[in-house]
N, C-alpha and C positions, 0 to 999 in steps of 0.2 A: 504494500500500500504506500502511496505517496501523498503529498499535500499540494494544494494549489497556492497561489501567491498570498492568500489570506490565511493560510494554515489549516484549511479544511481538508479532511481526507478525500482523496480521489481514487478512482478505480478504473483500470483499463479493461475493456472487454476482450475476450479471446475469440478469435475467429475459428470456427470448427470446419473441418474439411467436408464433413457430411452431416446431415441433420441428426440431431440427437433423437433417440427413441424415447418418446414421452410415455413412460410407463411407471414413473415414480420410484424406480428401483435404484437409481444412481450407481449402476453396475458397469457402465462403459469405462473404457480406459481413460477417457477425458477426466474423470473425477480423481484418478490416481496421478495423472500427469500435471494437472493444473491445481495449484494451491487454492484452498478456499479462503474466503474472507471470514474473519471471526473477530472476537473481542468487542462485541456489540454492547451498547448500554441500554438501560431500561427507560421506558416512558412511564410505566406503571408497575409497581406501586411507588417506587422511589425514582423520580425523574433524574437522569444523569448518573445513577449508580451502575456499577458493573452488573451485567445480566447474571441472574442466578443460575440459569441453564445455558449451556453452550449452543450456539446456532452457527452453522457453516453455510456459506452462500457462494454460488458460482454464477457468474454472468458471462454469457457468450452470445455469438451471433453467427449467422450464415447469410446467404444472399436473400433469404425469405423471412427469417424470424430473428427475434431477440429471445434468448433462452434465460430463464431464471430458475435455478435449482437450489434446493436447500435441504439440510439435514438438521432437524430440531431435536436436540436431546431433551429428555424428560425423565426425571428421576422418580416420578410417580405416575406411571402409565395407567395404573388402576383407576385413577381419577381424571383421565383425559376426557374432555367434553367435546363431542362432535355430534350435533343433533340436526343440523340444518343442511338440506340438500337443494332447496329451491334456489335457483339462480337469481342473484341480485336481491335476495331477501335481507332486510335489515336485522332479522333474527340472528344471523351469523355473528353479529357483534354483541349479542346478549348472552355472554357466558361461554361461547364456543372457544376452544383453543384455536388460535388463528396465527397466520403469518400474513402481513401486509407489506407491500412495497410500492413505491411511487416512482414513476419515470417522469422526468422533466425534459422533454426533447428539445425545447428551445432555451434551456438553462437560464430561465428568468427568475426562478425561485418564487414564482407567484402562481403558476399554472402547471398542471400535470395530470397524470393518469395513475389512478390507484387501483391495485389488484389485491384482493384478499382471498385466502384459501384456508379451509379448515382440514382436519385430518381425514375426512371422508370425501374430499374433493368437492365439497360445497364451495361455491365461489361467488364473488361479487366484484364488480368493476364500476368505476365512475371516473368522470373528469372533475378536476378541481380548478376553479377559476378564482382569481383575486384572493388567493391564499385560503379561502374558506368555503366557497359556495360549491356544493357537491351537485353534479349533474348526473343522474343515473340513467337517462334515456340515451346512452351511448352504447353501442353494441359492437365491440371489436371482435375480430376473428382471433380466437385464442383457444388453446387446449391446455388442460392441466390434469395430472394424475398424481395420486398420493400412494404411499405404502408405509408400512410400519416395520420397525426393527425392535430388537429387545429393549433398547434404551431410548425409544422415541419414534419419530415419524419423519418421512421425507416427502418432498414434492418436486415435480418437474413441470415447468410451464413453457409453452412456445407461444409467443405473441407475434402475429404477422405484421411485418413492416407496413403492409398495405392498410392497416387499421390505425396507423400512427402518423400524425402530421409532424414533420421535422424539417430542418434546413436542408437545402440541396447541396450544401457545401461538402467538399471532399473531407475536410476535417470536421468530425462530429464531436461536440462537447455537449453532453446531456446532464 
């Protein structure tokens, strides 16, 4: 991981030679060859504290998709909550264990695309404008699968570039 001119962490995406198999398993060689991002901090219950459970994230792309993959460690899998399967239901935010990520394709830190997934592949997506207005009537082309392992759960998502507006510049900073 590196930092930008203001000291904020930055990440470079890894180009994959062939499309990742979206099955939630994280068993391709890609996950062994490419180091994961980790060392995340909490938002809840203690904003800014070191995360109590480890999460590993990989970002990659090919000509058609942006891929976001993650392994969420959970020391208490017996109490994992995953009840919502309806796409774009706000219930996913009411007690389900989730992972959410945001893409900011124009790097303006005011607008972006939010994707949320629970352990049974329930999912939600929305656009965010002006830092806080959520627009849920946006329907991107994306797929996601999840799986479980003894100490947690995993997810793999492929988001089609054709669903995302971004600069036509050769150098992309999101």
